[in-house]
C-alpha positions in Angstrom: 2.0 -29.3 -1.4 2.9 -29.7 -5.0 1.5 -26.7 -7.1 1.0 -28.9 -10.1 -1.6 -31.0 -8.3 -3.5 -28.5 -6.4 -7.1 -29.5 -5.8 -9.8 -27.5 -7.5 -12.8 -27.0 -5.3 -16.2 -25.9 -6.8 -19.0 -24.6 -4.7 -22.2 -23.9 -6.5 -23.8 -20.6 -5.7 -27.3 -22.1 -5.1 -30.0 -19.8 -3.7 -32.9 -21.7 -2.2 -35.3 -18.8 -2.3 -34.6 -18.2 -6.0 -35.2 -21.9 -6.7 -38.5 -21.8 -4.8 -39.6 -18.8 -6.9 -38.8 -20.6 -10.1 -40.7 -23.7 -8.8 -43.7 -21.5 -7.8 -43.9 -20.0 -11.3 -43.1 -23.0 -13.5 -43.5 -26.1 -11.2 -40.9 -28.8 -10.8 -39.6 -28.2 -14.4 -38.8 -24.6 -13.3 -36.8 -25.9 -10.3 -34.9 -28.4 -12.4 -34.1 -25.7 -15.0 -32.9 -23.4 -12.2 -30.5 -26.1 -10.8 -29.1 -26.9 -14.3 -28.7 -23.2 -15.2 -27.0 -22.4 -11.9 -24.6 -25.3 -12.2 -23.6 -24.4 -15.8 -23.4 -20.6 -15.0 -21.2 -21.1 -12.0 -18.8 -23.3 -13.9 -18.5 -20.5 -16.6 -18.0 -17.9 -13.8 -15.2 -20.0 -12.3 -13.5 -20.6 -15.7 -13.7 -16.9 -16.8 -13.0 -15.5 -13.3 -16.1 -13.2 -13.5 -18.0 -13.9 -10.2 -20.6 -11.1 -10.7 -21.8 -11.9 -14.2 -24.5 -14.1 -15.6 -24.2 -15.9 -19.0 -26.6 -17.2 -21.6 -26.7 -20.9 -21.1 -28.1 -23.3 -23.6 -30.9 -25.5 -22.1 -30.7 -28.5 -24.4 -32.7 -31.7 -24.0 -29.5 -33.8 -24.1 -27.8 -31.6 -21.5 -30.7 -31.9 -19.2 -30.9 -35.6 -19.6 -27.2 -36.1 -19.1 -27.4 -34.2 -15.8 -30.4 -36.1 -14.4 -33.0 -33.5 -15.3 -34.7 -35.2 -18.2 -38.0 -33.7 -19.2 -40.2 -33.5 -22.4 -39.3 -30.7 -24.8 -42.9 -29.3 -24.5 -42.6 -29.2 -20.7 -39.2 -27.4 -20.9 -40.6 -24.9 -23.4 -43.7 -24.1 -21.3 -41.5 -23.7 -18.2 -39.1 -21.3 -19.9 -42.0 -19.2 -21.3 -43.6 -19.0 -17.8 -40.3 -18.0 -16.2 -39.8 -15.3 -18.9 -43.3 -14.0 -18.5 -42.7 -13.7 -14.7 -39.6 -11.7 -15.4 -37.1 -14.1 -13.9 -35.2 -14.9 -17.1 -34.7 -13.7 -20.6 -34.5 -16.2 -23.5 -33.5 -16.4 -27.1 -33.9 -19.2 -29.6 -33.1 -19.7 -33.3 -35.4 -21.7 -35.5 -34.7 -25.3 -34.9 -32.2 -24.5 -32.1 -32.2 -24.8 -28.4 -33.3 -22.3 -25.9 -30.5 -20.1 -24.4 -31.5 -18.4 -21.1 -30.0 -15.8 -18.8 -31.1 -15.1 -15.2 -32.2 -11.5 -14.7 -32.2 -11.4 -10.9 
């Protein structure tokens, strides 16, 4: 095997029960945000070689749309606020900016 061309495998750490909890709290939008967040977070963990750490991930409308999770900005905002109120995530947002969320569990 040529070390220059080793195949990089990526396995998403997807927890079904976590996704179900997000869906229970915020509906289908919550489940979509969970999938998008988990995908982006796992890529950062793999790049930075930190398997036990969660990162703040921007949840932009364009990013969601490009990955097949398109939703209205109001729907996204309501879902993020419901998830934060339930204690599943923490969020931050600058005026005119996008939400950045981190998973607490």
